[in-house]
Structure formats: structure tokens, C-alpha cells
C-alpha positions in Angstrom: 23.1 -10.4 -24.5 26.6 -11.0 -26.4 27.7 -13.3 -28.6 31.6 -14.8 -27.8 31.8 -17.4 -30.4 30.2 -18.8 -33.7 31.3 -22.1 -35.7 29.9 -22.1 -39.1 30.1 -25.3 -41.3 28.2 -25.2 -45.0 26.4 -22.2 -44.2 25.1 -20.6 -47.4 28.3 -19.5 -49.3 30.6 -18.9 -46.4 33.4 -20.7 -46.2 33.7 -22.7 -42.8 34.9 -20.2 -40.0 35.1 -20.4 -36.4 35.4 -16.7 -35.1 35.7 -15.0 -31.8 33.7 -11.9 -31.5 34.3 -8.6 -30.2 32.1 -7.8 -27.3 31.0 -4.4 -28.4 30.0 -6.2 -31.7 31.6 -5.9 -35.4 31.0 -4.1 -38.9 30.9 -6.4 -42.1 32.3 -4.6 -45.1 32.2 -5.5 -48.6 30.9 -5.1 -52.0 27.3 -7.2 -52.5 27.1 -10.5 -52.9 30.2 -11.5 -50.9 28.2 -12.8 -48.0 28.0 -10.1 -45.5 24.0 -10.5 -45.0 24.7 -14.5 -44.9 26.8 -13.9 -42.1 24.9 -11.4 -40.2 21.7 -14.0 -41.1 24.0 -16.7 -39.3 24.1 -14.6 -36.0 20.2 -14.0 -35.8 19.4 -18.1 -36.5 19.6 -19.3 -33.4 16.7 -16.6 -32.1 14.1 -18.4 -33.6 16.5 -20.8 -35.2 15.3 -20.1 -39.0 16.3 -17.5 -41.5 16.2 -14.1 -40.7 14.9 -13.6 -44.4 12.3 -16.4 -44.6 14.4 -18.7 -46.3 14.2 -23.0 -45.7 16.8 -24.5 -44.1 17.8 -26.4 -47.5 18.1 -22.8 -49.1 20.4 -22.1 -46.3 22.5 -25.0 -46.8 25.7 -24.4 -48.9 24.9 -25.1 -52.8 24.8 -29.0 -53.4 25.8 -29.4 -49.7 24.9 -32.2 -47.3 23.9 -29.8 -44.9 24.8 -27.1 -42.4 26.1 -26.9 -38.8 25.9 -23.8 -36.5 27.1 -23.4 -33.2 26.2 -20.2 -31.1 28.3 -19.5 -28.0 27.3 -16.3 -26.2 26.2 -14.7 -22.7 23.0 -14.4 -21.2 24.0 -11.8 -18.1 26.3 -13.8 -16.0 25.7 -17.3 -17.7 27.7 -18.7 -20.7 25.3 -20.7 -23.0 25.3 -22.7 -25.6 23.0 -23.4 -29.0 24.1 -25.9 -32.1 21.7 -26.6 -35.3 22.9 -29.5 -37.4 20.7 -29.7 -41.1 21.0 -32.8 -42.7 19.7 -31.6 -46.3 19.3 -35.6 -47.7 16.5 -36.5 -45.0 15.7 -32.8 -44.2 15.9 -33.2 -40.7 17.5 -30.6 -38.1 18.5 -31.5 -34.2 18.8 -28.7 -31.9 21.0 -28.5 -28.8 21.1 -26.1 -26.2 23.5 -26.1 -23.6 24.7 -29.4 -24.8 21.4 -31.0 -24.3 18.8 -32.4 -27.6 15.4 -30.2 -27.7 12.7 -31.8 -27.9 10.6 -29.2 -28.9 11.7 -25.7 -30.2 9.6 -23.9 -28.1 12.3 -24.5 -25.4 15.1 -23.5 -27.3 13.3 -20.3 -28.8 14.7 -16.6 -27.1 17.8 -18.2 -25.5 19.9 -16.2 -28.1 17.8 -13.0 -28.9 18.5 -10.7 -31.5 16.7 -7.8 -33.1 17.4 -7.5 -36.8 16.8 -4.3 -39.1 16.7 -5.3 -42.3 16.0 -3.5 -45.9 12.8 -5.4 -46.3 11.7 -3.8 -43.1 9.7 -1.7 -45.3 7.1 -4.1 -45.5 6.0 -3.8 -41.7 4.6 -0.3 -42.6 3.7 -0.6 -46.0 2.8 -3.8 -46.9 0.3 -6.8 -46.2 -0.8 -7.4 -42.3 0.5 -10.9 -42.3 3.8 -8.7 -42.1 3.0 -7.1 -38.8 1.3 -10.1 -37.4 4.4 -11.9 -37.7 6.3 -8.9 -36.0 3.9 -9.1 -33.2 4.1 -13.0 -33.1 8.2 -12.6 -33.0 8.3 -9.9 -30.6 5.9 -11.0 -28.1 7.3 -14.7 -28.2 10.8 -13.4 -27.5 9.2 -11.1 -24.6 6.6 -13.6 -23.0 6.5 -17.6 -22.7 3.1 -17.3 -21.7 2.1 -15.5 -25.5 4.7 -18.3 -26.9 2.8 -21.3 -25.7 -0.6 -19.5 -26.4 0.3 -18.7 -29.8 1.9 -22.5 -30.3 -1.5 -24.0 -28.5 -3.7 -21.6 -31.3 -1.9 -22.7 -34.5 -2.1 -25.7 -33.9 -6.5 -25.9 -32.7 -6.7 -23.4 -36.2 -5.0 -26.0 -38.2 -7.0 -28.9 -36.9 -10.3 -26.6 -37.2 -9.6 -25.8 -40.7 -8.7 -29.1 -41.6 -11.9 -30.7 -41.0 -13.6 -27.1 -42.8 -11.8 -28.2 -45.8 -13.6 -31.6 -45.5 -17.0 -29.9 -44.5 -16.7 -31.9 -41.7 -18.8 -29.1 -39.2 -19.1 -31.5 -36.5 -15.2 -32.1 -36.0 -14.9 -28.3 -36.4 -17.0 -27.3 -33.4 -15.0 -29.9 -31.8 -12.2 -27.7 -31.8 -14.1 -24.3 -31.3 -13.1 -24.2 -27.3 -9.5 -24.7 -27.4 -9.3 -21.9 -30.5 -11.1 -19.7 -28.3 -9.1 -20.6 -25.2 -5.3 -19.7 -26.6 -6.8 -17.3 -29.4 -8.2 -15.2 -26.3 -5.2 -15.3 -24.8 -3.4 -13.9 -27.8 -5.7 -11.8 -28.7 -5.7 -9.9 -25.0 -1.8 -9.9 -24.8 -1.6 -8.3 -28.2 -3.9 -5.8 -27.0 -2.4 -5.0 -23.8 1.2 -4.4 -25.8 -0.3 -2.0 -28.3 -1.8 -0.2 -25.2 1.5 0.7 -23.9 3.3 1.0 -27.3 1.2 3.6 -28.8 3.3 7.0 -27.2 6.3 4.8 -28.1 5.8 4.5 -31.5 5.0 8.1 -32.1 8.4 9.1 -29.9 10.5 6.7 -31.8 8.6 8.1 -35.2 9.6 11.6 -34.4 12.8 11.2 -33.3 13.5 10.2 -37.0 12.1 13.7 -38.3 8.8 12.8 -38.8 5.6 15.0 -38.3 2.3 14.7 -37.5 0.0 13.2 -34.8 0.8 9.3 -35.3 -1.4 6.3 -34.2 -0.7 2.7 -33.3 -3.9 0.6 -32.9 -4.9 -3.1 -33.1 -7.8 -4.0 -35.2 -9.9 -6.9 -34.1 -13.0 -7.9 -32.6 -12.6 -7.1 -29.2 -15.0 -9.5 -27.7 -12.3 -12.2 -29.1 -10.2 -11.2 -25.6 -12.4 -13.0 -23.8 -13.1 -16.9 -24.2 -16.7 -16.2 -23.7 -16.9 -14.1 -27.0 -16.0 -16.7 -29.1 -18.9 -18.8 -29.2 -21.3 -15.9 -30.8 -18.5 -14.8 -33.2 -17.9 -18.4 -34.4 -21.7 -18.9 -34.8 -22.1 -15.8 -36.8 -19.4 -16.9 -39.2 -20.0 -20.6 -39.1 -21.5 -20.9 -42.9 -18.6 -18.6 -44.2 -16.0 -20.8 -43.0 -17.6 -23.4 -44.5 -18.2 -22.0 -47.5 -14.4 -21.1 -47.4 -13.0 -23.9 -45.9 -11.3 -21.8 -43.5 -11.5 -20.0 -40.0 -12.2 -16.0 -41.3 -12.0 -14.6 -37.5 -8.9 -14.6 -34.7 -5.9 -13.3 -34.7 -5.0 -14.8 -37.9 -7.0 -12.3 -39.5 -6.3 -9.4 -37.2 -3.9 -6.1 -38.3 -1.6 -3.8 -36.5 -2.8 0.0 -38.1 -0.1 3.0 -38.3 -1.9 6.2 -39.6 -0.2 9.7 -39.4 -2.0 13.0 -39.3 -5.6 10.2 -39.2 -4.3 8.5 -42.2 -3.4 5.3 -42.7 0.6 5.2 -43.4 0.5 1.6 -45.6 -1.9 3.6 -48.3 -1.0 7.0 -47.6 3.2 7.4 -46.7 5.8 8.1 -48.5 8.8 5.9 -48.7 10.5 7.9 -46.3 7.8 7.9 -43.5 7.1 4.2 -44.1 10.9 3.2 -43.7 10.7 5.8 -40.8 7.5 3.5 -39.3 9.3 0.4 -39.6 12.4 1.6 -37.9 10.3 3.0 -34.8 8.8 -0.6 -34.8 11.8 -2.0 -34.7 12.7 0.2 -31.6 9.8 -1.0 -30.2 10.9 -4.4 -30.7 14.1 -3.7 -29.1 12.5 -2.2 -26.1 9.7 -4.6 -25.3 12.5 -7.3 -25.0 14.7 -5.4 -22.9 12.5 -5.0 -20.5 10.7 -8.5 -20.7 14.4 -9.9 -20.7 16.2 -7.2 -18.2 19.0 -7.8 -20.8 19.5 -5.2 -24.0 19.4 -8.1 -27.2 21.9 -7.7 -29.8 21.4 -5.3 -32.8 21.8 -6.6 -36.4 21.7 -3.9 -39.2 21.8 -5.0 -42.2 22.5 -2.7 -44.9 20.1 -0.4 -42.8 22.0 3.2 -42.8 22.4 2.7 -47.1 18.9 2.7 -47.0 17.9 6.3 -45.7 18.5 10.2 -46.5 21.7 11.5 -44.9 19.4 13.0 -42.2 17.5 10.1 -41.4 20.9 8.1 -41.4 22.1 10.8 -38.4 19.1 10.7 -36.6 19.0 6.8 -36.4 22.7 6.6 -35.4 22.2 8.8 -32.5 19.2 6.9 -31.3 20.7 4.1 -31.3 24.2 5.1 -29.6 21.8 6.7 -27.2 19.9 3.6 -26.6 21.2 1.2 -24.5 21.7 -2.0 -26.7 23.9 -5.3 -26.4 26.2 -5.7 -29.2 25.6 -4.2 -32.5 26.5 -6.4 -36.0 26.3 -4.1 -39.0 26.9 -4.5 -42.8 27.8 -1.9 -45.2 29.8 -2.3 -49.0 31.8 1.0 -47.9 32.9 2.6 -45.1 31.4 6.0 -46.4 27.9 4.6 -45.5 28.7 4.1 -41.8 27.8 7.0 -39.6 30.5 8.8 -37.9 29.8 7.8 -34.8 29.6 4.3 -35.3 32.7 3.1 -33.4 33.4 -0.5 -34.5 35.6 -3.3 -35.8 35.6 -3.7 -39.3 36.2 -7.3 -40.8 36.1 -7.7 -44.2 33.7 -10.2 -46.2 35.3 -11.2 -49.5 34.0 -14.2 -51.6 32.3 -16.0 -48.5 35.6 -15.2 -46.5 35.3 -13.5 -43.4 38.5 -12.1 -42.1 38.9 -10.1 -38.9 40.2 -6.7 -40.1 39.7 -4.5 -42.8 
């Protein structure tokens, strides 16, 4: 996938811009707090139509501004496409257009433009709470499979309704959502299990390619019975009193975890900082491969100060791995040229006080 042009108005601290982008990608160079990451975030925004770092649309809007507008013109294989987002701060309304037509449901637009982002906070994928890894799975599998995206949407809707009934102590009403919860939840669980089964060896290979040693494990912690709709009735019955007491559903894919190990020990609990970073990068490499295989074209690659976070050995190994792997455009942020790996041959643009210029 290639982003041909991006138009921004009122986006974070960036000055309004309309730029054509090189087919190979760009390095955005400049001191911290100048807008490099904000521009990278704009490039990644049309993937899921939300900010990469979890900010709300109100926070993405330039300080005191009326809202923002983003237009991305890109190529998906031989097809030219356009994604446009307009957010109005006053009424907090967001309008999404895809190829010139309004989008009624977000699921219709998700994944039209696809990019994989490597962020400094990615260490939380390996060392943070389970919610980080569930979000990783949901993002990746939603972009790789419309079946997963639809099942996840149905599951979240049923879960929200069931939890609302539980909070009100309305057990009969909560039971009414057991069947849709089981139908969608079993599909989400089965698709996650299928992906993990095929990804374990690749995770080990990616981890080792960064210079790490020791046998690794990638597994999915769940109740295997929940991969079958028929397994949910007994499971929900066992936790019914607990669910009522807590006012929430306490089993299901929203409670599961992706477990990473080295030498049979939990990376989250026992991994060094370097191992955690390597594991997070290995997960992103898996995301890149998974989406490419599902879509038939490699996604764009967004690297936000990733090389600065690594020691020299891991930096060189990651650069070698990325340069050897088939990827789409590559967009990189860095504060200084000397933090870029030698083999990364990309045009360099400067970012200073929110102004992006085409040469540095």
C-alpha cells in the first residue's frame, strides 16, 4: 500500500498542509515536540479512524480549534482510493467518507488503508497488562479478516448489553444476551486460537532475529470450551453468581490473554527491558506478516523513534530485518540523523514547530 497524498487541517500542532509523499516513504527529522509523531499519527489515523496513541478526537484537534480534517489518497494495489475524516469539536461529530461516499458504519471503512506502527510504548505489549495484548490481537485480526471484525463488533455489543443488565441486577434480562454472546464470543475465541497456533514459530524466529536466546513460547490463555458456542451455557452458569455480584461478565475473550515466555518463564514477570522490547518488536513483525498474507499486499510501516529506543546491536538487527522483509512505504521519525540505521535509504523531511518541509 502506498500513501500518495495527505491533506491536514487543524490536526494537533501541525500547520495546515497538503503534501505528495514519495512512494518509498519518508524520514521525518527534527527535535522532540516539533510535530514528527503527530504527522506519523496522521498517516496512521485512517487505519482505524482513531489516534495511534489512544487520544480522543478532541485531543487530536489543534488547541482551541474548531475541529480537524484529514484526507488521505492512497493506492491499494492498482486501485486509487480516498479516505476523508472531518471532526467538529463543537458537537463532537465525526464524518467519514470513503472514495467520496459517506460511511454509515465504521466497519465499512476500517482497513481500507492499512499500516503497522512500531511505537516506543510498544514495550507494554510484552510487559504490560493483558488488555494491551487483547487490543493488539483485535487490531491485527480485524485488519486481516472482516469475519473477525464483524464477530468482534457483535461480541462487544452483546457484552455491553449483558453487563448493563447485570449492573441493574436483572438476571433474566442478562440471560437473554447469553446466546448472542456465545455465538460471537466463540467465533472470536476460535479465530484467536487459530492465529496463535500458526504464529508461535514465527514469533520465536522474530525474537531470535533480534539477537535474543532461549526457547520462546506464544500461547493463548482461555477456556478452550469457549471456542464452541455449545460450551458457553455451562461456563456462564458456573459464574452466574459471580457475574451478578460484580455486575459484569467475568469470562470470555475480553478476559483472555496472549502469553509470552522465554525459557519457560513469563516475559511479563521475568523479562529484561531488552527482551521486552525485542518481544514487542517480534509481535509487530507478526502483525506485518499476518496482514500482508491476508490482504495480498504489504501494509505501510510507521516507525516512531523506534531505533533510538534500542541498543546498537538490536537497532542494526531490526534494520536488517525490516530491509529484508517485503513492506510497503516506510515512514520513520528520528530526532537526529545519527540515530538512523545506515541501510535505511529514504528521503528526509524536516519538522519544526509544526511545519513539515520536503527536504532536510
